[in-house]
HTML snippet that shows the backbone in 3Dmol.js (N, CA, C, O; Angstrom):
<script src="https://3Dmol.org/build/3Dmol-min.js"></script>
<div id="view" style="width:600px;height:400px;position:relative"></div>
<script>
const pdb = `
ATOM      1  N   MET A   1     -66.884 229.606  49.702  1.00  0.00           N
ATOM      2  CA  MET A   1     -65.891 230.653  49.728  1.00  0.00           C
ATOM      3  C   MET A   1     -65.462 230.961  51.159  1.00  0.00           C
ATOM      4  O   MET A   1     -64.336 231.397  51.398  1.00  0.00           O
ATOM      5  N   ASN A   2     -66.362 230.731  52.102  1.00  0.00           N
ATOM      6  CA  ASN A   2     -66.025 231.012  53.493  1.00  0.00           C
ATOM      7  C   ASN A   2     -64.903 230.134  54.008  1.00  0.00           C
ATOM      8  O   ASN A   2     -64.194 230.519  54.938  1.00  0.00           O
ATOM      9  N   LEU A   3     -64.730 228.963  53.418  1.00  0.00           N
ATOM     10  CA  LEU A   3     -63.667 228.062  53.864  1.00  0.00           C
ATOM     11  C   LEU A   3     -62.277 228.548  53.473  1.00  0.00           C
ATOM     12  O   LEU A   3     -61.285 228.116  54.061  1.00  0.00           O
ATOM     13  N   PHE A   4     -62.192 229.441  52.490  1.00  0.00           N
ATOM     14  CA  PHE A   4     -60.897 229.851  51.968  1.00  0.00           C
ATOM     15  C   PHE A   4     -60.539 231.293  52.271  1.00  0.00           C
ATOM     16  O   PHE A   4     -59.585 231.826  51.705  1.00  0.00           O
ATOM     17  N   GLY A   5     -61.273 231.919  53.137  1.00  0.00           N
ATOM     18  CA  GLY A   5     -60.936 233.288  53.492  1.00  0.00           C
ATOM     19  C   GLY A   5     -61.968 233.881  54.419  1.00  0.00           C
ATOM     20  O   GLY A   5     -63.078 233.364  54.553  1.00  0.00           O
ATOM     21  N   ASP A   6     -61.594 234.962  55.052  1.00  0.00           N
ATOM     22  CA  ASP A   6     -62.503 235.571  56.006  1.00  0.00           C
ATOM     23  C   ASP A   6     -62.782 237.044  55.710  1.00  0.00           C
ATOM     24  O   ASP A   6     -63.315 237.760  56.557  1.00  0.00           O
ATOM     25  N   ASN A   7     -62.422 237.490  54.516  1.00  0.00           N
ATOM     26  CA  ASN A   7     -62.741 238.867  54.157  1.00  0.00           C
ATOM     27  C   ASN A   7     -63.215 238.940  52.704  1.00  0.00           C
ATOM     28  O   ASN A   7     -63.121 237.967  51.955  1.00  0.00           O
ATOM     29  N   LYS A   8     -63.712 240.084  52.331  1.00  0.00           N
ATOM     30  CA  LYS A   8     -64.318 240.263  51.009  1.00  0.00           C
ATOM     31  C   LYS A   8     -63.314 240.027  49.870  1.00  0.00           C
ATOM     32  O   LYS A   8     -63.658 239.452  48.837  1.00  0.00           O
ATOM     33  N   GLN A   9     -62.081 240.476  50.072  1.00  0.00           N
ATOM     34  CA  GLN A   9     -61.073 240.322  49.022  1.00  0.00           C
ATOM     35  C   GLN A   9     -60.741 238.854  48.777  1.00  0.00           C
ATOM     36  O   GLN A   9     -60.610 238.436  47.627  1.00  0.00           O
ATOM     37  N   SER A  10     -60.605 238.072  49.835  1.00  0.00           N
ATOM     38  CA  SER A  10     -60.293 236.657  49.645  1.00  0.00           C
ATOM     39  C   SER A  10     -61.475 235.916  49.036  1.00  0.00           C
ATOM     40  O   SER A  10     -61.277 235.014  48.223  1.00  0.00           O
ATOM     41  N   HIS A  11     -62.697 236.275  49.410  1.00  0.00           N
ATOM     42  CA  HIS A  11     -63.879 235.660  48.810  1.00  0.00           C
ATOM     43  C   HIS A  11     -63.957 235.982  47.324  1.00  0.00           C
ATOM     44  O   HIS A  11     -64.294 235.118  46.514  1.00  0.00           O
ATOM     45  N   GLN A  12     -63.646 237.226  46.964  1.00  0.00           N
ATOM     46  CA  GLN A  12     -63.652 237.626  45.557  1.00  0.00           C
ATOM     47  C   GLN A  12     -62.594 236.854  44.784  1.00  0.00           C
ATOM     48  O   GLN A  12     -62.843 236.422  43.658  1.00  0.00           O
ATOM     49  N   ALA A  13     -61.420 236.675  45.373  1.00  0.00           N
ATOM     50  CA  ALA A  13     -60.341 235.931  44.704  1.00  0.00           C
ATOM     51  C   ALA A  13     -60.756 234.480  44.460  1.00  0.00           C
ATOM     52  O   ALA A  13     -60.497 233.934  43.388  1.00  0.00           O
ATOM     53  N   VAL A  14     -61.394 233.856  45.444  1.00  0.00           N
ATOM     54  CA  VAL A  14     -61.863 232.478  45.286  1.00  0.00           C
ATOM     55  C   VAL A  14     -62.916 232.414  44.181  1.00  0.00           C
ATOM     56  O   VAL A  14     -62.869 231.523  43.332  1.00  0.00           O
ATOM     57  N   GLY A  15     -63.860 233.347  44.185  1.00  0.00           N
ATOM     58  CA  GLY A  15     -64.897 233.379  43.161  1.00  0.00           C
ATOM     59  C   GLY A  15     -64.327 233.573  41.772  1.00  0.00           C
ATOM     60  O   GLY A  15     -64.750 232.915  40.822  1.00  0.00           O
ATOM     61  N   ASP A  16     -63.369 234.473  41.653  1.00  0.00           N
ATOM     62  CA  ASP A  16     -62.728 234.710  40.357  1.00  0.00           C
ATOM     63  C   ASP A  16     -61.991 233.462  39.879  1.00  0.00           C
ATOM     64  O   ASP A  16     -62.021 233.129  38.695  1.00  0.00           O
ATOM     65  N   PHE A  17     -61.330 232.778  40.809  1.00  0.00           N
ATOM     66  CA  PHE A  17     -60.628 231.548  40.460  1.00  0.00           C
ATOM     67  C   PHE A  17     -61.602 230.479  39.968  1.00  0.00           C
ATOM     68  O   PHE A  17     -61.347 229.814  38.964  1.00  0.00           O
ATOM     69  N   LEU A  18     -62.725 230.319  40.682  1.00  0.00           N
ATOM     70  CA  LEU A  18     -63.723 229.331  40.275  1.00  0.00           C
ATOM     71  C   LEU A  18     -64.301 229.662  38.902  1.00  0.00           C
ATOM     72  O   LEU A  18     -64.530 228.766  38.090  1.00  0.00           O
ATOM     73  N   CYS A  19     -64.535 230.930  38.646  1.00  0.00           N
ATOM     74  CA  CYS A  19     -65.049 231.357  37.344  1.00  0.00           C
ATOM     75  C   CYS A  19     -64.013 231.063  36.247  1.00  0.00           C
ATOM     76  O   CYS A  19     -64.370 230.611  35.159  1.00  0.00           O
ATOM     77  N   PHE A  20     -62.757 231.315  36.532  1.00  0.00           N
ATOM     78  CA  PHE A  20     -61.676 231.049  35.581  1.00  0.00           C
ATOM     79  C   PHE A  20     -61.593 229.560  35.255  1.00  0.00           C
ATOM     80  O   PHE A  20     -61.485 229.181  34.089  1.00  0.00           O
ATOM     81  N   ILE A  21     -61.645 228.718  36.287  1.00  0.00           N
ATOM     82  CA  ILE A  21     -61.570 227.266  36.087  1.00  0.00           C
ATOM     83  C   ILE A  21     -62.773 226.787  35.276  1.00  0.00           C
ATOM     84  O   ILE A  21     -62.623 225.971  34.366  1.00  0.00           O
ATOM     85  N   ALA A  22     -63.954 227.286  35.599  1.00  0.00           N
ATOM     86  CA  ALA A  22     -65.155 226.897  34.856  1.00  0.00           C
ATOM     87  C   ALA A  22     -65.031 227.278  33.386  1.00  0.00           C
ATOM     88  O   ALA A  22     -65.441 226.522  32.506  1.00  0.00           O
ATOM     89  N   LYS A  23     -64.472 228.438  33.127  1.00  0.00           N
ATOM     90  CA  LYS A  23     -64.282 228.885  31.738  1.00  0.00           C
ATOM     91  C   LYS A  23     -63.300 227.974  31.011  1.00  0.00           C
ATOM     92  O   LYS A  23     -63.499 227.650  29.840  1.00  0.00           O
ATOM     93  N   GLN A  24     -62.241 227.561  31.704  1.00  0.00           N
ATOM     94  CA  GLN A  24     -61.249 226.683  31.099  1.00  0.00           C
ATOM     95  C   GLN A  24     -61.803 225.280  30.846  1.00  0.00           C
ATOM     96  O   GLN A  24     -61.506 224.672  29.818  1.00  0.00           O
ATOM     97  N   LYS A  25     -62.606 224.765  31.781  1.00  0.00           N
ATOM     98  CA  LYS A  25     -63.122 223.396  31.692  1.00  0.00           C
ATOM     99  C   LYS A  25     -64.336 223.279  30.779  1.00  0.00           C
ATOM    100  O   LYS A  25     -64.507 222.283  30.076  1.00  0.00           O
ATOM    101  N   GLY A  26     -65.170 224.303  30.799  1.00  0.00           N
ATOM    102  CA  GLY A  26     -66.410 224.240  30.042  1.00  0.00           C
ATOM    103  C   GLY A  26     -66.366 225.105  28.812  1.00  0.00           C
ATOM    104  O   GLY A  26     -65.325 225.652  28.446  1.00  0.00           O
ATOM    105  N   ASN A  27     -67.484 225.214  28.197  1.00  0.00           N
ATOM    106  CA  ASN A  27     -67.590 226.054  27.012  1.00  0.00           C
ATOM    107  C   ASN A  27     -68.441 227.276  27.328  1.00  0.00           C
ATOM    108  O   ASN A  27     -69.514 227.461  26.753  1.00  0.00           O
ATOM    109  N   PHE A  28     -67.958 228.106  28.244  1.00  0.00           N
ATOM    110  CA  PHE A  28     -68.672 229.325  28.601  1.00  0.00           C
ATOM    111  C   PHE A  28     -68.621 230.297  27.437  1.00  0.00           C
ATOM    112  O   PHE A  28     -67.549 230.608  26.918  1.00  0.00           O
ATOM    113  N   ASP A  29     -69.783 230.772  27.033  1.00  0.00           N
ATOM    114  CA  ASP A  29     -69.753 231.888  26.095  1.00  0.00           C
ATOM    115  C   ASP A  29     -69.686 233.173  26.924  1.00  0.00           C
ATOM    116  O   ASP A  29     -69.718 233.123  28.153  1.00  0.00           O
ATOM    117  N   ASN A  30     -69.596 234.295  26.265  1.00  0.00           N
ATOM    118  CA  ASN A  30     -69.425 235.575  26.956  1.00  0.00           C
ATOM    119  C   ASN A  30     -70.601 235.862  27.890  1.00  0.00           C
ATOM    120  O   ASN A  30     -70.401 236.375  28.991  1.00  0.00           O
ATOM    121  N   ARG A  31     -71.807 235.541  27.469  1.00  0.00           N
ATOM    122  CA  ARG A  31     -73.006 235.791  28.276  1.00  0.00           C
ATOM    123  C   ARG A  31     -72.987 234.949  29.552  1.00  0.00           C
ATOM    124  O   ARG A  31     -73.303 235.453  30.629  1.00  0.00           O
ATOM    125  N   GLU A  32     -72.619 233.678  29.438  1.00  0.00           N
ATOM    126  CA  GLU A  32     -72.557 232.795  30.599  1.00  0.00           C
ATOM    127  C   GLU A  32     -71.467 233.232  31.572  1.00  0.00           C
ATOM    128  O   GLU A  32     -71.627 233.116  32.787  1.00  0.00           O
ATOM    129  N   GLN A  33     -70.369 233.730  31.037  1.00  0.00           N
ATOM    130  CA  GLN A  33     -69.279 234.203  31.877  1.00  0.00           C
ATOM    131  C   GLN A  33     -69.716 235.431  32.678  1.00  0.00           C
ATOM    132  O   GLN A  33     -69.406 235.542  33.864  1.00  0.00           O
ATOM    133  N   ILE A  34     -70.424 236.338  32.041  1.00  0.00           N
ATOM    134  CA  ILE A  34     -70.927 237.535  32.734  1.00  0.00           C
ATOM    135  C   ILE A  34     -71.928 237.141  33.810  1.00  0.00           C
ATOM    136  O   ILE A  34     -71.896 237.683  34.915  1.00  0.00           O
ATOM    137  N   LYS A  35     -72.811 236.209  33.499  1.00  0.00           N
ATOM    138  CA  LYS A  35     -73.806 235.742  34.462  1.00  0.00           C
ATOM    139  C   LYS A  35     -73.132 235.102  35.678  1.00  0.00           C
ATOM    140  O   LYS A  35     -73.530 235.363  36.814  1.00  0.00           O
ATOM    141  N   ALA A  36     -72.126 234.276  35.449  1.00  0.00           N
ATOM    142  CA  ALA A  36     -71.399 233.632  36.543  1.00  0.00           C
ATOM    143  C   ALA A  36     -70.689 234.669  37.407  1.00  0.00           C
ATOM    144  O   ALA A  36     -70.687 234.558  38.633  1.00  0.00           O
ATOM    145  N   GLN A  37     -70.090 235.670  36.779  1.00  0.00           N
ATOM    146  CA  GLN A  37     -69.384 236.703  37.536  1.00  0.00           C
ATOM    147  C   GLN A  37     -70.355 237.518  38.383  1.00  0.00           C
ATOM    148  O   GLN A  37     -70.016 237.911  39.499  1.00  0.00           O
ATOM    149  N   ARG A  38     -71.551 237.777  37.872  1.00  0.00           N
ATOM    150  CA  ARG A  38     -72.560 238.495  38.661  1.00  0.00           C
ATOM    151  C   ARG A  38     -72.987 237.693  39.882  1.00  0.00           C
ATOM    152  O   ARG A  38     -73.181 238.252  40.961  1.00  0.00           O
ATOM    153  N   GLU A  39     -73.134 236.369  39.711  1.00  0.00           N
ATOM    154  CA  GLU A  39     -73.485 235.508  40.849  1.00  0.00           C
ATOM    155  C   GLU A  39     -72.391 235.547  41.903  1.00  0.00           C
ATOM    156  O   GLU A  39     -72.679 235.630  43.097  1.00  0.00           O
ATOM    157  N   ILE A  40     -71.150 235.488  41.473  1.00  0.00           N
ATOM    158  CA  ILE A  40     -70.027 235.571  42.404  1.00  0.00           C
ATOM    159  C   ILE A  40     -70.067 236.894  43.146  1.00  0.00           C
ATOM    160  O   ILE A  40     -69.908 236.926  44.366  1.00  0.00           O
ATOM    161  N   ASP A  41     -70.276 237.978  42.428  1.00  0.00           N
ATOM    162  CA  ASP A  41     -70.341 239.296  43.061  1.00  0.00           C
ATOM    163  C   ASP A  41     -71.476 239.368  44.071  1.00  0.00           C
ATOM    164  O   ASP A  41     -71.313 239.958  45.139  1.00  0.00           O
ATOM    165  N   ASN A  42     -72.627 238.775  43.750  1.00  0.00           N
ATOM    166  CA  ASN A  42     -73.755 238.763  44.684  1.00  0.00           C
ATOM    167  C   ASN A  42     -73.414 238.002  45.961  1.00  0.00           C
ATOM    168  O   ASN A  42     -73.756 238.447  47.056  1.00  0.00           O
ATOM    169  N   VAL A  43     -72.748 236.868  45.830  1.00  0.00           N
ATOM    170  CA  VAL A  43     -72.362 236.085  47.007  1.00  0.00           C
ATOM    171  C   VAL A  43     -71.357 236.864  47.844  1.00  0.00           C
ATOM    172  O   VAL A  43     -71.493 236.941  49.065  1.00  0.00           O
ATOM    173  N   VAL A  44     -70.351 237.442  47.199  1.00  0.00           N
ATOM    174  CA  VAL A  44     -69.329 238.204  47.920  1.00  0.00           C
ATOM    175  C   VAL A  44     -69.951 239.403  48.634  1.00  0.00           C
ATOM    176  O   VAL A  44     -69.548 239.732  49.750  1.00  0.00           O
ATOM    177  N   ASP A  45     -70.916 240.049  48.012  1.00  0.00           N
ATOM    178  CA  ASP A  45     -71.556 241.224  48.610  1.00  0.00           C
ATOM    179  C   ASP A  45     -72.565 240.871  49.693  1.00  0.00           C
ATOM    180  O   ASP A  45     -73.135 241.760  50.326  1.00  0.00           O
ATOM    181  N   GLY A  46     -72.790 239.567  49.913  1.00  0.00           N
ATOM    182  CA  GLY A  46     -73.652 239.152  51.000  1.00  0.00           C
ATOM    183  C   GLY A  46     -75.125 239.083  50.667  1.00  0.00           C
ATOM    184  O   GLY A  46     -75.963 239.085  51.569  1.00  0.00           O
ATOM    185  N   HIS A  47     -75.452 239.022  49.403  1.00  0.00           N
ATOM    186  CA  HIS A  47     -76.862 238.934  49.014  1.00  0.00           C
ATOM    187  C   HIS A  47     -77.450 237.562  49.296  1.00  0.00           C
ATOM    188  O   HIS A  47     -78.667 237.382  49.237  1.00  0.00           O
ATOM    189  N   TYR A  48     -76.603 236.600  49.601  1.00  0.00           N
ATOM    190  CA  TYR A  48     -77.048 235.254  49.953  1.00  0.00           C
ATOM    191  C   TYR A  48     -76.531 234.946  51.355  1.00  0.00           C
ATOM    192  O   TYR A  48     -75.528 234.250  51.514  1.00  0.00           O
ATOM    193  N   GLU A  49     -77.199 235.453  52.343  1.00  0.00           N
ATOM    194  CA  GLU A  49     -76.741 235.293  53.722  1.00  0.00           C
ATOM    195  C   GLU A  49     -77.193 233.985  54.354  1.00  0.00           C
ATOM    196  O   GLU A  49     -76.618 233.567  55.358  1.00  0.00           O
ATOM    197  N   HIS A  50     -78.193 233.334  53.804  1.00  0.00           N
ATOM    198  CA  HIS A  50     -78.676 232.092  54.401  1.00  0.00           C
ATOM    199  C   HIS A  50     -77.754 230.929  54.048  1.00  0.00           C
ATOM    200  O   HIS A  50     -77.057 230.958  53.034  1.00  0.00           O
ATOM    201  N   THR A  51     -77.762 229.928  54.880  1.00  0.00           N
ATOM    202  CA  THR A  51     -76.957 228.741  54.654  1.00  0.00           C
ATOM    203  C   THR A  51     -77.825 227.685  53.991  1.00  0.00           C
ATOM    204  O   THR A  51     -78.943 227.416  54.428  1.00  0.00           O
ATOM    205  N   ILE A  52     -77.301 227.100  52.943  1.00  0.00           N
ATOM    206  CA  ILE A  52     -78.020 226.032  52.256  1.00  0.00           C
ATOM    207  C   ILE A  52     -77.692 224.737  52.970  1.00  0.00           C
ATOM    208  O   ILE A  52     -76.524 224.379  53.118  1.00  0.00           O
ATOM    209  N   LYS A  53     -78.720 224.041  53.409  1.00  0.00           N
ATOM    210  CA  LYS A  53     -78.534 222.795  54.135  1.00  0.00           C
ATOM    211  C   LYS A  53     -78.933 221.625  53.255  1.00  0.00           C
ATOM    212  O   LYS A  53     -79.823 221.754  52.414  1.00  0.00           O
ATOM    213  N   GLY A  54     -78.287 220.496  53.440  1.00  0.00           N
ATOM    214  CA  GLY A  54     -78.564 219.294  52.658  1.00  0.00           C
ATOM    215  C   GLY A  54     -79.905 218.690  53.027  1.00  0.00           C
ATOM    216  O   GLY A  54     -80.512 219.056  54.033  1.00  0.00           O
ATOM    217  N   GLY A  55     -80.353 217.770  52.208  1.00  0.00           N
ATOM    218  CA  GLY A  55     -81.615 217.086  52.482  1.00  0.00           C
ATOM    219  C   GLY A  55     -82.814 217.979  52.305  1.00  0.00           C
ATOM    220  O   GLY A  55     -83.707 217.993  53.153  1.00  0.00           O
ATOM    221  N   GLY A  56     -82.852 218.716  51.233  1.00  0.00           N
ATOM    222  CA  GLY A  56     -83.918 219.681  51.017  1.00  0.00           C
ATOM    223  C   GLY A  56     -85.220 219.093  50.489  1.00  0.00           C
ATOM    224  O   GLY A  56     -86.036 219.825  49.929  1.00  0.00           O
ATOM    225  N   SER A  57     -85.431 217.805  50.650  1.00  0.00           N
ATOM    226  CA  SER A  57     -86.661 217.230  50.137  1.00  0.00           C
ATOM    227  C   SER A  57     -87.850 217.648  51.010  1.00  0.00           C
ATOM    228  O   SER A  57     -87.706 217.862  52.214  1.00  0.00           O
ATOM    229  N   MET A  58     -88.998 217.757  50.395  1.00  0.00           N
ATOM    230  CA  MET A  58     -90.199 218.153  51.121  1.00  0.00           C
ATOM    231  C   MET A  58     -90.857 216.906  51.707  1.00  0.00           C
ATOM    232  O   MET A  58     -90.998 215.889  51.027  1.00  0.00           O
ATOM    233  N   LYS A  59     -91.253 216.994  52.964  1.00  0.00           N
ATOM    234  CA  LYS A  59     -91.945 215.879  53.607  1.00  0.00           C
ATOM    235  C   LYS A  59     -93.417 216.208  53.711  1.00  0.00           C
ATOM    236  O   LYS A  59     -93.797 217.355  53.946  1.00  0.00           O
ATOM    237  N   ARG A  60     -94.234 215.201  53.536  1.00  0.00           N
ATOM    238  CA  ARG A  60     -95.691 215.413  53.606  1.00  0.00           C
ATOM    239  C   ARG A  60     -96.238 214.904  54.891  1.00  0.00           C
ATOM    240  O   ARG A  60     -97.443 214.995  55.129  1.00  0.00           O
TER     241      ARG A  60
END
`;
const viewer = $3Dmol.createViewer("view");
viewer.addModel(pdb, "pdb");
viewer.setStyle({}, {cartoon: {color: "spectrum"}});
viewer.zoomTo();
viewer.render();
</script>
Protein backbone atom coordinates (compact mmCIF):
# COMPACT_ATOMS: atom_id res chain seq x y z
CA MET A 1 0.00 0.00 0.00
CA ASN A 2 2.94 2.31 0.61
CA LEU A 3 3.75 2.25 -3.10
CA PHE A 4 0.40 3.79 -4.01
CA GLY A 5 0.06 6.58 -1.52
CA ASP A 6 1.61 8.41 1.35
CA ASN A 7 -1.33 9.05 3.66
CA LYS A 8 -3.96 7.08 5.54
CA GLN A 9 -6.77 7.87 3.09
CA SER A 10 -4.85 6.62 0.05
CA HIS A 11 -3.78 3.47 1.91
CA GLN A 12 -7.41 2.82 2.87
CA ALA A 13 -8.50 3.32 -0.76
CA VAL A 14 -5.89 0.82 -1.98
CA GLY A 15 -6.94 -1.69 0.69
CA ASP A 16 -10.61 -1.30 -0.17
CA PHE A 17 -9.82 -1.78 -3.85
CA LEU A 18 -7.84 -4.96 -3.14
CA CYS A 19 -10.67 -6.30 -0.99
CA PHE A 20 -13.17 -5.51 -3.77
CA ILE A 21 -11.05 -7.28 -6.41
CA ALA A 22 -10.59 -10.32 -4.15
CA LYS A 23 -14.35 -10.49 -3.64
CA GLN A 24 -14.94 -10.32 -7.39
CA LYS A 25 -12.27 -12.93 -8.24
CA GLY A 26 -12.82 -15.34 -5.40
CA ASN A 27 -15.69 -16.78 -3.51
CA PHE A 28 -15.53 -14.65 -0.37
CA ASP A 29 -18.36 -15.30 1.99
CA ASN A 30 -19.48 -12.53 4.34
CA ARG A 31 -17.22 -13.75 7.18
CA GLU A 32 -14.12 -13.82 4.96
CA GLN A 33 -14.91 -10.36 3.64
CA ILE A 34 -15.16 -8.96 7.18
CA LYS A 35 -11.90 -10.65 8.16
CA ALA A 36 -10.10 -9.22 5.11
CA GLN A 37 -11.43 -5.73 5.83
CA ARG A 38 -10.21 -5.94 9.43
CA GLU A 39 -6.72 -6.89 8.21
CA ILE A 40 -6.73 -3.92 5.86
CA ASP A 41 -7.81 -1.62 8.68
CA ASN A 42 -5.02 -2.99 10.91
CA VAL A 43 -2.40 -2.33 8.22
CA VAL A 44 -3.72 1.18 7.54
CA ASP A 45 -3.76 1.97 11.27
CA GLY A 46 -0.11 0.96 11.54
CA HIS A 47 -0.47 -2.21 13.58
CA TYR A 48 2.06 -3.84 11.26
CA GLU A 49 4.99 -1.45 11.32
CA HIS A 50 7.71 -4.00 10.58
CA THR A 51 8.85 -4.73 7.05
CA ILE A 52 8.53 -8.27 5.80
CA LYS A 53 11.74 -9.30 4.08
CA GLY A 54 12.17 -12.15 1.60
CA GLY A 55 14.14 -15.29 2.29
CA GLY A 56 12.58 -16.03 5.63
CA SER A 57 13.98 -19.54 5.88
CA MET A 58 15.62 -20.53 9.15
CA LYS A 59 19.31 -21.39 9.03
CA ARG A 60 20.87 -23.86 11.42
